[in-house]
Backbone as numpy.savetxt, mean C-alpha at the origin, in Angstrom:
# Nx Ny Nz CAx CAy CAz Cx Cy Cz
-19.95 -33.47 14.26 -19.61 -32.27 15.01 -20.77 -31.28 14.96
-20.91 -30.55 16.06 -21.96 -29.54 16.09 -21.59 -28.41 15.16
-22.57 -27.87 14.49 -22.36 -26.78 13.54 -23.13 -25.56 13.99
-22.46 -24.44 13.98 -23.09 -23.19 14.36 -23.08 -22.25 13.17
-24.16 -21.57 12.91 -24.28 -20.65 11.79 -24.52 -19.25 12.33
-23.61 -18.34 11.96 -23.81 -16.94 12.30 -24.45 -16.25 11.11
-25.49 -15.51 11.32 -26.22 -14.87 10.22 -25.95 -13.38 10.21
-25.65 -12.86 9.06 -25.43 -11.43 8.88 -26.66 -10.82 8.25
-27.28 -9.88 8.94 -28.45 -9.18 8.43 -27.99 -7.85 7.85
-28.06 -7.67 6.50 -27.57 -6.44 5.90 -28.19 -5.20 6.53
-29.46 -5.28 6.89 -30.11 -4.09 7.44 -29.51 -3.68 8.77
-28.96 -4.66 9.51 -28.46 -4.35 10.85 -27.20 -3.51 10.83
-26.48 -3.49 9.71 -25.24 -2.72 9.65 -25.43 -1.42 8.88
-26.66 -1.10 8.52 -26.89 0.11 7.73 -27.20 1.30 8.63
-26.73 1.28 9.86 -27.16 2.23 10.85 -26.75 3.67 10.50
-25.60 4.09 10.94 -25.26 5.51 10.81 -23.92 5.68 10.13
-23.73 5.02 8.99 -22.43 5.07 8.34 -22.39 6.07 7.19
-23.43 6.85 6.98 -23.41 7.85 5.93 -22.69 9.10 6.41
-21.44 8.91 6.83 -20.65 10.02 7.33 -19.98 10.72 6.17
-19.77 12.03 6.26 -19.15 12.74 5.16 -17.70 12.35 5.01
-17.15 12.40 3.78 -15.74 12.08 3.59 -14.87 13.02 4.40
-13.65 12.59 4.68 -12.72 13.41 5.44 -12.39 14.68 4.67
-12.03 15.71 5.40 -11.58 16.93 4.77 -10.20 16.72 4.18
-9.80 17.65 3.29 -8.47 17.54 2.68 -7.40 17.64 3.75
-7.65 18.45 4.78 -6.64 18.60 5.83 -6.43 17.30 6.58
-7.51 16.57 6.86 -7.35 15.33 7.60 -6.68 14.27 6.76
-6.94 14.27 5.47 -6.29 13.28 4.60 -4.79 13.54 4.53
-4.39 14.82 4.64 -2.98 15.14 4.58 -2.24 14.63 5.79
-2.97 14.28 6.84 -2.33 13.78 8.04 -2.07 12.28 7.98
-2.52 11.62 6.92 -2.28 10.19 6.80 -0.79 9.91 6.85
-0.44 8.80 7.49 0.97 8.49 7.61 1.48 7.82 6.34
2.69 7.26 6.47 3.37 6.74 5.29 2.71 5.51 4.73
3.13 5.18 3.50 2.71 3.97 2.83 1.22 3.96 2.54
0.63 5.14 2.32 -0.73 5.15 1.82 -0.70 4.65 0.40
-1.85 4.19 -0.16 -1.85 3.69 -1.53 -1.35 4.72 -2.53
-1.66 6.02 -2.31 -1.18 7.04 -3.24 0.34 7.09 -3.22
0.93 7.05 -2.01 2.39 7.07 -1.91 2.98 5.84 -2.59
2.39 4.69 -2.39 2.90 3.46 -3.01 2.90 3.58 -4.52
1.80 4.09 -5.08 1.74 4.24 -6.54 2.78 5.24 -7.03
2.96 6.33 -6.28 3.93 7.34 -6.68 5.35 6.79 -6.62
5.66 6.07 -5.55 7.00 5.50 -5.41 7.27 4.48 -6.52
6.30 3.61 -6.78 6.47 2.64 -7.87 6.60 3.35 -9.22
5.82 4.42 -9.39 5.91 5.18 -10.64 7.30 5.76 -10.84
7.90 6.28 -9.77 9.26 6.81 -9.87 10.26 5.70 -10.20
10.01 4.51 -9.63 10.89 3.39 -9.94 10.86 3.02 -11.41
9.62 2.91 -11.96 9.50 2.58 -13.38 10.01 3.71 -14.28
9.78 4.95 -13.87 10.31 6.09 -14.63 11.83 6.02 -14.69
12.46 5.70 -13.56 13.91 5.60 -13.53 14.42 4.52 -14.47
13.73 3.38 -14.48 14.14 2.29 -15.37 13.96 2.71 -16.83
12.82 3.34 -17.15 12.59 3.77 -18.52 13.61 4.79 -18.99
13.91 5.77 -18.14 14.91 6.77 -18.50 16.28 6.14 -18.65
16.60 5.22 -17.74 17.90 4.56 -17.83 18.07 3.78 -19.12
17.02 3.06 -19.52 17.10 2.31 -20.78 17.27 3.25 -21.97
16.54 4.38 -21.94 16.66 5.33 -23.05 18.08 5.88 -23.14
18.67 6.22 -22.00 20.02 6.76 -22.02 21.05 5.72 -22.43
20.78 4.45 -22.11 21.71 3.39 -22.52 21.59 3.07 -24.00
20.34 2.97 -24.48 20.11 2.50 -25.85 20.20 3.62 -26.87
19.69 4.80 -26.51 19.63 5.89 -27.50 20.16 7.19 -26.91
21.44 7.24 -26.54 21.98 8.46 -25.93 21.94 9.66 -26.88
22.12 9.43 -28.18 22.08 10.54 -29.14 20.70 11.18 -29.16
19.65 10.35 -29.11 18.30 10.88 -29.13 17.99 11.65 -27.85
18.48 11.14 -26.73 18.28 11.84 -25.46 18.98 13.20 -25.49
20.20 13.22 -26.04 20.92 14.49 -26.16 20.17 15.47 -27.05
19.59 14.97 -28.15 18.85 15.86 -29.06 17.62 16.44 -28.37
16.89 15.59 -27.64 15.66 16.05 -26.97 15.97 17.10 -25.90
17.10 16.94 -25.22 17.45 17.88 -24.16 18.23 19.08 -24.68
18.48 19.11 -25.99 19.15 20.26 -26.59 20.63 20.35 -26.28
21.24 19.24 -25.89 22.65 19.25 -25.52 23.48 18.53 -26.57
24.79 18.74 -26.51 25.70 18.05 -27.41 25.77 16.58 -27.00
26.05 15.74 -27.96 26.07 14.30 -27.69 27.30 13.91 -26.89
27.04 13.34 -25.70 28.10 12.75 -24.88 27.64 11.34 -24.54
27.77 10.45 -25.49 27.18 9.11 -25.36 27.70 8.37 -24.14
29.01 8.44 -23.90 29.57 7.70 -22.78 29.01 8.20 -21.46
28.93 9.53 -21.29 28.40 10.11 -20.06 26.93 9.75 -19.88
26.14 9.83 -20.95 24.71 9.52 -20.85 24.49 8.04 -20.52
25.31 7.18 -21.07 25.18 5.75 -20.74 25.51 5.50 -19.28
26.47 6.24 -18.75 26.79 6.12 -17.32 25.58 6.57 -16.49
24.97 7.69 -16.90 23.76 8.15 -16.21 22.65 7.10 -16.32
22.59 6.43 -17.46 21.57 5.39 -17.66 21.74 4.24 -16.69
22.97 3.81 -16.49 23.23 2.73 -15.53 22.82 3.16 -14.12
23.10 4.41 -13.79 22.71 4.93 -12.48 21.18 4.89 -12.31
20.46 5.32 -13.34 19.00 5.33 -13.28 18.44 3.91 -13.16
19.02 2.99 -13.91 18.55 1.60 -13.84 18.74 1.02 -12.44
19.90 1.26 -11.86 20.17 0.73 -10.52 19.18 1.29 -9.51
18.92 2.60 -9.60 17.99 3.23 -8.65 16.58 2.69 -8.85
16.14 2.57 -10.09 14.79 2.07 -10.35 14.58 0.65 -9.87
15.55 -0.21 -10.15 15.44 -1.61 -9.70 15.44 -1.66 -8.17
16.27 -0.84 -7.53 16.30 -0.82 -6.07 14.98 -0.37 -5.48
14.36 0.65 -6.05 13.08 1.16 -5.55 12.00 0.09 -5.65
11.99 -0.66 -6.74 10.92 -1.62 -6.99 11.13 -2.96 -6.28
12.35 -3.29 -5.95 12.60 -4.65 -5.44 13.04 -4.71 -3.99
13.56 -3.62 -3.43 14.07 -3.66 -2.07 13.00 -3.28 -1.07
13.07 -3.86 0.12 12.06 -3.59 1.15 12.13 -2.15 1.64
13.32 -1.55 1.60 13.48 -0.16 2.00 13.81 0.67 0.78
12.84 1.47 0.35 13.02 2.26 -0.88 13.71 3.59 -0.62
13.71 4.07 0.64 14.25 5.40 0.93 15.68 5.61 0.44
16.63 4.68 0.71 18.00 4.92 0.23 18.08 5.06 -1.28
17.26 4.30 -1.99 17.29 4.37 -3.46 16.64 5.66 -3.96
15.65 6.15 -3.23 15.06 7.44 -3.60 16.05 8.57 -3.36
16.81 8.48 -2.26 17.83 9.50 -2.03 18.94 9.40 -3.08
19.21 8.19 -3.56 20.18 8.04 -4.65 19.67 8.75 -5.90
18.36 8.66 -6.13 17.78 9.39 -7.27 17.92 10.90 -7.06
17.72 11.36 -5.83 17.88 12.80 -5.56 19.30 13.24 -5.89
20.29 12.43 -5.47 21.68 12.76 -5.80 21.91 12.78 -7.30
21.33 11.81 -7.99 21.45 11.79 -9.44 20.77 12.98 -10.08
19.61 13.38 -9.52 18.93 14.57 -10.05 19.81 15.81 -9.93
20.52 15.92 -8.80 21.41 17.07 -8.61 22.51 17.09 -9.67
23.05 15.91 -9.98 24.07 15.83 -11.03 23.47 16.22 -12.38
22.24 15.73 -12.66 21.60 16.07 -13.93 21.36 17.58 -14.04
20.90 18.20 -12.95 20.64 19.64 -12.98 21.94 20.42 -13.19
23.01 19.95 -12.56 24.31 20.61 -12.75 24.78 20.48 -14.20
24.56 19.29 -14.78 24.95 19.07 -16.17 24.16 19.97 -17.11
22.85 20.05 -16.88 22.01 20.90 -17.73 22.33 22.38 -17.52
22.69 22.76 -16.28 23.07 24.15 -16.03 24.32 24.53 -16.79
25.28 23.60 -16.84 26.49 23.86 -17.62 26.17 23.95 -19.10
25.23 23.11 -19.56 24.86 23.11 -20.98 24.20 24.43 -21.38
23.49 25.07 -20.45 22.84 26.35 -20.77 23.87 27.44 -21.09
25.07 27.31 -20.55 26.11 28.32 -20.79 26.87 28.07 -22.08
26.55 26.98 -22.76 27.23 26.66 -24.02 26.38 27.14 -25.18
26.82 28.13 -25.94 26.01 28.67 -27.04 25.76 27.66 -28.15
26.51 26.57 -28.18 26.32 25.57 -29.23 25.11 24.67 -28.96
24.56 24.75 -27.76 23.39 23.94 -27.42 22.11 24.70 -27.73
21.01 23.95 -27.85 19.68 24.55 -28.04 19.14 24.92 -26.66
19.28 26.18 -26.28 18.95 26.59 -24.92 17.47 26.43 -24.60
16.61 26.59 -25.59 15.16 26.45 -25.34 14.85 25.01 -24.90
15.38 24.04 -25.64 15.16 22.64 -25.27 15.81 22.31 -23.93
16.98 22.88 -23.69 17.66 22.61 -22.43 16.89 23.18 -21.24
16.28 24.35 -21.43 15.46 24.94 -20.37 14.25 24.05 -20.06
13.62 23.51 -21.10 12.47 22.61 -20.89 12.93 21.36 -20.14
14.07 20.80 -20.55 14.59 19.61 -19.87 14.93 19.92 -18.42
15.49 21.09 -18.16 15.83 21.48 -16.79 14.57 21.58 -15.92
13.51 22.18 -16.48 12.26 22.29 -15.73 11.69 20.92 -15.42
11.77 20.00 -16.40 11.25 18.65 -16.19 12.03 17.92 -15.10
13.35 18.03 -15.14 14.19 17.37 -14.12 13.92 17.97 -12.75
13.72 19.29 -12.69 13.42 19.94 -11.41 12.11 19.41 -10.83
11.10 19.19 -11.70 9.82 18.65 -11.22 9.97 17.24 -10.67
10.73 16.40 -11.39 10.95 15.03 -10.92 11.77 15.04 -9.63
12.72 15.97 -9.52 13.52 16.08 -8.30 12.62 16.38 -7.10
11.65 17.27 -7.30 10.73 17.59 -6.20 9.96 16.35 -5.75
9.51 15.52 -6.69 8.82 14.28 -6.33 9.75 13.31 -5.61
10.99 13.21 -6.09 11.96 12.32 -5.44 12.21 12.76 -4.00
12.40 14.06 -3.79 12.66 14.56 -2.44 11.45 14.32 -1.55
10.25 14.57 -2.08 9.02 14.37 -1.30 8.91 12.93 -0.82
9.07 11.98 -1.74 8.93 10.57 -1.37 10.04 10.12 -0.44
11.27 10.55 -0.71 12.39 10.16 0.14 12.21 10.68 1.56
11.74 11.92 1.69 11.52 12.48 3.02 10.37 11.78 3.73
9.29 11.46 3.01 8.16 10.78 3.63 8.59 9.44 4.22
9.45 8.74 3.51 9.91 7.45 4.01 10.94 7.61 5.12
11.86 8.58 4.96 12.94 8.72 5.93 12.47 9.34 7.23
11.42 10.17 7.19 10.95 10.85 8.39 10.13 9.94 9.28
9.74 8.76 8.79 8.95 7.85 9.61 9.78 7.41 10.81
9.25 7.57 12.02 10.00 7.15 13.20 10.41 5.69 13.15
9.61 4.87 12.45 9.89 3.44 12.39 10.54 3.06 11.07
11.44 3.92 10.58 12.06 3.62 9.29 12.86 2.33 9.33
13.37 1.99 10.52 14.07 0.71 10.66 13.06 -0.36 11.06
12.19 -0.72 10.14 11.12 -1.64 10.45 11.09 -2.77 9.44
10.57 -3.88 9.90 10.25 -4.98 9.00 8.80 -4.79 8.57
8.56 -4.83 7.28 7.24 -4.49 6.76 6.74 -5.58 5.82
5.49 -5.94 5.99 4.83 -6.90 5.11 3.65 -6.22 4.44
3.58 -6.32 3.12 2.50 -5.69 2.37 1.73 -6.75 1.60
0.46 -6.49 1.38 -0.37 -7.42 0.63 -1.45 -6.66 -0.13
-1.74 -7.13 -1.33 -2.81 -6.57 -2.15 -3.64 -7.72 -2.70
-4.93 -7.53 -2.79 -5.81 -8.56 -3.34 -7.10 -7.89 -3.80
-7.84 -8.58 -4.66 -9.13 -8.07 -5.09 -10.06 -9.22 -5.39
-11.35 -8.94 -5.36 -12.36 -9.95 -5.59 -13.61 -9.26 -6.12
-14.40 -9.98 -6.91 -15.69 -9.46 -7.37 -16.78 -10.04 -6.49
-17.59 -9.18 -5.90 -18.63 -9.57 -4.96 -19.99 -9.25 -5.57
-20.92 -10.16 -5.43 -22.25 -9.98 -5.99 -23.13 -9.17 -5.03
-22.68 -7.97 -4.72 -23.44 -7.02 -3.92 -23.07 -5.62 -4.40
-23.86 -4.63 -4.03 -23.59 -3.27 -4.44 -22.40 -2.69 -3.67
-21.73 -1.68 -4.21 -20.64 -1.03 -3.47 -21.11 -0.50 -2.12
-22.33 0.03 -2.08 -22.84 0.57 -0.82 -22.98 -0.51 0.25
-23.48 -1.69 -0.14 -23.65 -2.77 0.82 -22.30 -3.29 1.29
-21.34 -3.44 0.36 -20.00 -3.88 0.74 -19.37 -2.89 1.71
-19.53 -1.60 1.42 -18.98 -0.56 2.28 -19.58 -0.64 3.67
-20.90 -0.77 3.76 -21.56 -0.77 5.07 -21.07 -1.91 5.94
-20.90 -3.08 5.33 -20.42 -4.22 6.11 -18.98 -3.99 6.57
-18.13 -3.51 5.67 -16.72 -3.31 5.99 -16.55 -2.17 6.98
-17.41 -1.13 6.86 -17.27 0.05 7.71 -17.55 -0.28 9.18
-18.34 -1.30 9.43 -18.53 -1.78 10.79 -17.31 -2.62 11.12
-16.26 -1.99 11.65 -14.97 -2.66 11.81 -15.05 -3.90 12.70
-16.04 -3.97 13.54 -16.17 -5.15 14.39 -16.53 -6.40 13.59
-16.88 -6.22 12.32 -17.11 -7.36 11.43 -15.81 -7.98 10.91
-14.69 -7.22 10.98 -13.46 -7.67 10.33 -12.97 -9.04 10.81
-13.01 -9.35 12.12 -12.52 -10.67 12.54 -13.34 -11.82 11.98
-14.52 -11.56 11.44 -15.32 -12.63 10.87 -14.70 -13.19 9.59
-13.85 -12.39 8.93 -13.21 -12.93 7.72 -11.71 -12.68 7.69
-11.17 -11.81 8.55 -9.72 -11.66 8.68 -9.27 -12.54 9.83
-8.74 -13.69 9.52 -8.51 -14.70 10.53 -7.31 -14.44 11.42
-6.48 -13.45 11.09 -5.41 -13.13 12.02 -5.91 -12.20 13.13
-7.13 -11.67 12.99 -7.71 -10.80 14.00 -8.54 -11.61 14.98
-8.31 -11.37 16.25 -9.12 -11.99 17.28 -10.34 -11.13 17.59
-10.15 -9.80 17.56 -11.26 -8.90 17.83 -10.92 -7.49 17.36
-11.95 -6.73 17.06 -11.84 -5.29 16.82 -12.96 -4.64 17.61
-12.61 -3.70 18.47 -13.60 -3.05 19.32 -13.62 -1.55 19.02
-14.79 -1.01 18.72 -14.93 0.41 18.45 -14.73 1.18 19.75
-13.82 2.16 19.75 -13.55 2.96 20.94 -13.93 4.42 20.77
-14.27 4.84 19.58 -14.66 6.22 19.32 -15.25 6.33 17.94
-15.61 7.54 17.54 -16.23 7.72 16.24 -15.32 7.26 15.11
-14.01 7.44 15.29 -13.06 7.07 14.24 -11.99 6.12 14.73
-11.98 5.77 16.00 -10.91 4.95 16.57 -11.42 3.58 16.98
-10.49 2.64 17.05 -10.84 1.26 17.40 -9.63 0.56 17.99
-9.88 -0.52 18.70 -8.83 -1.33 19.32 -8.79 -2.68 18.62
-7.63 -3.05 18.06 -7.48 -4.29 17.30 -6.63 -5.27 18.11
-7.03 -6.53 18.11 -6.26 -7.59 18.77 -6.04 -8.72 17.76
-4.79 -9.08 17.54 -4.45 -10.16 16.62 -3.86 -11.32 17.41
-4.15 -12.52 16.94 -3.66 -13.71 17.62 -3.09 -14.67 16.59
-1.87 -15.15 16.82 -1.22 -16.04 15.89 -0.79 -17.34 16.55
0.09 -18.09 15.90 0.54 -19.39 16.42 1.20 -19.24 17.79
1.06 -20.28 18.60 1.66 -20.27 19.92 1.03 -19.27 20.86
-0.24 -18.92 20.58 -0.98 -17.97 21.42 -0.31 -16.61 21.49
0.47 -16.26 20.45 1.05 -14.92 20.39 -0.08 -13.92 20.17
-0.13 -12.88 20.99 -1.19 -11.88 20.91 -0.58 -10.49 20.83
-1.07 -9.71 19.89 -0.60 -8.34 19.71 -1.83 -7.44 19.57
-1.76 -6.26 20.15 -2.89 -5.34 20.05 -2.40 -3.94 19.68
-3.26 -3.16 19.08 -2.93 -1.78 18.73 -4.22 -0.98 18.55
-4.07 0.32 18.61 -5.19 1.23 18.37 -5.06 1.80 16.96
-6.18 1.95 16.29 -6.17 2.44 14.91 -7.21 3.54 14.74
-7.01 4.33 13.70 -7.91 5.43 13.41 -8.28 5.40 11.93
-9.53 5.64 11.62 -9.96 5.75 10.23 -9.45 7.09 9.69
-8.70 7.04 8.60 -8.10 8.24 8.04 -8.82 8.73 6.80
-9.61 7.88 6.19 -10.40 8.29 5.02 -11.68 7.48 5.01
-12.79 8.16 4.81 -14.08 7.49 4.86 -14.98 8.10 3.80
-15.04 7.47 2.64 -15.90 7.91 1.55 -17.00 6.87 1.39
-18.20 7.11 1.91 -19.27 6.10 1.90 -19.50 5.52 0.51
-19.53 4.20 0.46 -19.78 3.49 -0.78 -18.59 3.43 -1.72
-17.46 4.03 -1.34 -16.32 4.09 -2.26 -15.01 3.59 -1.65
-14.71 4.03 -0.42 -13.35 3.81 0.06 -13.28 3.95 1.58
-12.44 3.12 2.21 -12.14 3.22 3.63 -10.63 3.03 3.79
-10.02 3.91 4.59 -8.59 3.77 4.91 -8.41 3.89 6.42
-7.44 3.17 6.95 -7.16 3.25 8.38 -5.66 3.19 8.61
-5.25 3.58 9.81 -3.84 3.62 10.16 -3.71 3.45 11.67
-2.78 2.61 12.10 -2.56 2.46 13.54 -2.03 3.77 14.10
-2.34 4.01 15.36 -1.93 5.25 16.00 -0.44 5.22 16.34
0.13 6.40 16.47 1.55 6.52 16.77 1.88 5.85 18.10
3.00 5.17 18.13 3.43 4.50 19.34 3.10 3.03 19.39
2.34 2.53 18.40 1.99 1.11 18.38 3.22 0.27 18.02
3.40 -0.85 18.73 4.53 -1.73 18.42 4.36 -2.34 17.04
3.13 -2.73 16.72 2.81 -3.22 15.39 2.06 -2.13 14.66
2.56 -1.70 13.53 1.85 -0.71 12.73 0.97 -1.44 11.72
-0.20 -0.93 11.52 -1.15 -1.54 10.60 -1.84 -0.44 9.83
-1.85 -0.54 8.52 -2.56 0.42 7.69 -3.18 -0.31 6.52
-4.19 0.28 5.96 -4.84 -0.37 4.82 -5.87 0.51 4.18
-6.23 0.14 2.98 -7.28 0.81 2.22 -8.09 -0.24 1.49
-9.40 -0.11 1.54 -10.29 -0.97 0.79 -11.16 -0.08 -0.08
-11.15 -0.35 -1.37 -11.94 0.44 -2.32 -13.04 -0.43 -2.92
-14.19 0.18 -3.17 -15.36 -0.52 -3.71 -15.75 0.14 -5.03
-15.63 -0.62 -6.11 -15.86 -0.08 -7.46 -16.89 -0.93 -8.17
-17.91 -0.31 -8.78 -18.91 -1.10 -9.52 -18.24 -1.95 -10.60
-18.60 -3.21 -10.66 -18.04 -4.10 -11.68 -18.73 -3.85 -13.01
-18.03 -4.04 -14.13 -18.65 -3.83 -15.44 -19.87 -4.73 -15.63
-20.84 -4.22 -16.36 -22.02 -5.01 -16.68 -22.93 -5.27 -15.50
-22.89 -4.38 -14.50 -23.75 -4.56 -13.31 -23.57 -5.93 -12.67
-22.32 -6.39 -12.61 -22.03 -7.71 -12.04 -21.59 -7.64 -10.60
-21.96 -6.58 -9.90 -21.60 -6.48 -8.50 -20.54 -5.44 -8.25
-19.59 -5.76 -7.37 -18.58 -4.80 -6.92 -17.19 -5.42 -6.95
-16.24 -4.66 -7.47 -14.83 -5.04 -7.37 -14.30 -4.48 -6.06
-13.90 -5.36 -5.16 -13.34 -4.96 -3.87 -11.82 -5.11 -3.95
-11.13 -4.00 -3.77 -9.66 -4.00 -3.83 -9.12 -3.64 -2.45
-8.26 -4.50 -1.93 -7.70 -4.29 -0.58 -6.19 -4.17 -0.66
-5.65 -3.19 0.02 -4.21 -3.01 0.18 -3.95 -2.86 1.66
-3.10 -3.72 2.21 -2.85 -3.70 3.65 -1.36 -3.83 3.94
-0.99 -3.35 5.12 0.41 -3.40 5.51 0.52 -3.61 7.01
1.44 -4.46 7.40 1.79 -4.66 8.80 3.29 -4.42 8.94
3.66 -3.69 9.98 5.07 -3.40 10.19 5.44 -3.49 11.65
6.72 -3.73 11.91 7.21 -3.81 13.29 8.68 -3.43 13.29
9.21 -2.95 14.43 10.65 -2.71 14.51 11.42 -3.98 14.19
12.65 -3.80 13.70 13.45 -4.96 13.33 13.61 -5.92 14.50
13.60 -5.38 15.73 13.74 -6.25 16.89 12.54 -7.17 17.06
11.40 -6.76 16.48 10.19 -7.57 16.58 9.84 -8.26 15.27
10.80 -8.31 14.33 10.53 -8.88 13.00 10.10 -10.34 13.09
10.73 -11.09 14.00 10.37 -12.51 14.14 8.93 -12.66 14.60
8.51 -11.79 15.50 7.13 -11.84 15.97 6.16 -11.53 14.83
6.51 -10.53 14.02 5.65 -10.17 12.89 5.54 -11.33 11.91
6.67 -12.01 11.65 6.64 -13.14 10.72 5.77 -14.27 11.26
5.81 -14.50 12.56 4.97 -15.54 13.15 3.49 -15.15 13.09
3.24 -13.85 13.21 1.85 -13.39 13.22 1.20 -13.52 11.86
1.93 -13.16 10.81 1.35 -13.10 9.47 1.77 -14.27 8.60
2.95 -14.85 8.84 3.42 -15.92 8.00 4.25 -15.39 6.84
4.68 -16.30 5.98 5.58 -15.94 4.89 4.83 -15.52 3.63
3.51 -15.64 3.61 2.76 -15.38 2.39 1.59 -14.45 2.68
1.85 -13.17 2.95 0.75 -12.24 3.25 -0.22 -12.08 2.11
0.25 -12.24 0.85 -0.67 -12.12 -0.29 -1.72 -13.23 -0.22
-1.31 -14.45 0.12 -2.28 -15.54 0.24 -3.27 -15.26 1.35
-2.77 -14.68 2.45 -3.65 -14.34 3.56 -4.70 -13.33 3.11
-4.28 -12.30 2.38 -5.22 -11.28 1.91 -6.25 -11.87 0.96
-5.82 -12.76 0.08 -6.75 -13.39 -0.86 -7.78 -14.23 -0.12
-7.33 -15.00 0.88 -8.26 -15.82 1.65 -9.25 -14.95 2.42
-8.75 -13.85 2.98 -9.64 -12.95 3.70 -10.74 -12.41 2.80
-10.37 -12.01 1.58 -11.38 -11.46 0.68 -12.36 -12.53 0.20
-11.88 -13.75 0.05 -12.81 -14.82 -0.32 -13.83 -15.06 0.80
-13.36 -14.98 2.04 -14.30 -15.12 3.17 -15.27 -13.94 3.20
-14.76 -12.74 2.92 -15.63 -11.58 2.85 -16.71 -11.78 1.79
-16.31 -12.29 0.64 -17.26 -12.55 -0.44 -18.34 -13.53 0.02
-17.92 -14.57 0.77 -18.88 -15.56 1.23 -19.92 -14.96 2.16
-19.46 -14.19 3.15 -20.41 -13.69 4.13 -21.30 -12.59 3.56
-20.76 -11.76 2.67 -21.56 -10.66 2.15 -22.58 -11.16 1.13
-22.27 -12.28 0.46 -23.20 -12.82 -0.53 -24.23 -13.76 0.08
-23.81 -14.56 1.03 -24.72 -15.57 1.58 -25.32 -15.18 2.92
-24.67 -14.26 3.62 -25.13 -13.89 4.94 -24.78 -14.88 6.02
-24.02 -15.93 5.70 -23.71 -16.99 6.65 -22.21 -17.21 6.76
-21.78 -17.57 7.96 -20.44 -18.11 8.17 -20.64 -19.42 8.90
-20.29 -20.52 8.25 -20.46 -21.83 8.87 -19.22 -22.14 9.67
-19.39 -22.43 10.96 -18.26 -22.76 11.82 -18.50 -24.09 12.50
-17.41 -24.74 12.87 -17.48 -26.04 13.54 -16.84 -25.94 14.90
-17.61 -26.20 15.95 -17.12 -26.13 17.32 -16.46 -24.80 17.60
-17.09 -23.74 17.10 -16.58 -22.41 17.37 -15.41 -22.00 16.53
-14.98 -22.87 15.59 -13.85 -22.55 14.73 -14.35 -22.36 13.31
-13.63 -21.52 12.46 -14.04 -21.36 11.07 -14.11 -22.70 10.36
-15.03 -22.80 9.41 -15.28 -24.06 8.71 -14.02 -24.60 8.08
-13.87 -25.92 8.16 -12.74 -26.58 7.50 -11.47 -26.55 8.32
-11.52 -26.03 9.56 -10.33 -25.98 10.37 -10.57 -26.76 11.65
-9.80 -27.77 11.90 -9.99 -28.59 13.08 -9.54 -27.85 14.32
-10.14 -28.22 15.48 -9.77 -27.60 16.73 -8.29 -27.84 17.00
-7.57 -26.77 17.44 -6.15 -26.89 17.74 -5.27 -26.40 16.62
-5.82 -26.18 15.41 -5.02 -25.64 14.33 -5.18 -24.13 14.31
-4.28 -23.44 13.61 -4.32 -21.99 13.54 -4.55 -21.56 12.11
-4.88 -20.27 11.96 -5.10 -19.76 10.61 -3.81 -19.81 9.80
-2.64 -19.76 10.46 -1.38 -19.85 9.74 -1.21 -21.23 9.12
-1.68 -22.26 9.83 -1.66 -23.60 9.27 -2.52 -23.67 8.02
-3.64 -22.94 8.06 -4.55 -22.95 6.91 -3.91 -22.30 5.69
-3.12 -21.23 5.91 -2.44 -20.56 4.81 -1.48 -21.51 4.11
-0.82 -22.36 4.90 0.20 -23.24 4.35 -0.40 -24.37 3.52
-1.72 -24.56 3.59 -2.33 -25.68 2.85 -2.31 -25.43 1.36
């Protein structure tokens, strides 16, 4: 079979990507499911589980710390509530209902602590500290619950993937290649093309099994040269796509740790189309994409056969490759 080699010249992509990072105001406009939100939501889930276990296992100690009288049965009930909410946040595809459940539980906790403040037998100083702490957590719960619930596409099917790889190139070089978004289809095999349409905007086209084709417009929401790139599909897209790629120097000057977090979403009515587009194993897809990125950034070559990525026969799709 004829073999074609595409060569990547690092100097050719070093053009004008030394753009200043986004302002704080522009970063605040990022939509839902940014990496920061994901970490915060997961943190609240684990916090809920930890608090629930403490209330179940050591209710007397929890009562002492909060300056209240011991009500072991009531605290254990609160513990079960916290455990259920935490497990729901961490395991269910839609975290918003479980976050709102935490908000309801926070209201009950605040009411309980408010009643305890009126009891002279309690340690009011400790109870005030506990009340302030619960109020702070309540604010985080409300923030996350509203961020998820206010999304117009809250009734969506969502696929998330995270992966990382160590690349034998500098963070700056990895950033420059990735920042040229038209390079993405060279290693993201679900993408057919990415076309730059503006300084921060681009048009993405994805192609899956059965010649299914989906397109959307996206905007770069964070651009920190040599460190981080984030993007988000524009409002109104049938398929939502967001992601962040971070570039961190590897220990011992061994290159760069590239960490990718990506998400694809669609209305529930289009869930079957999304599943056909990405497949059942988005994590495997992300890992394969980063391995291809590592290949091209380190060697400068992508070996293809008859116009298809190496190792894939004509007529097969990238989804078939994932299943191997």
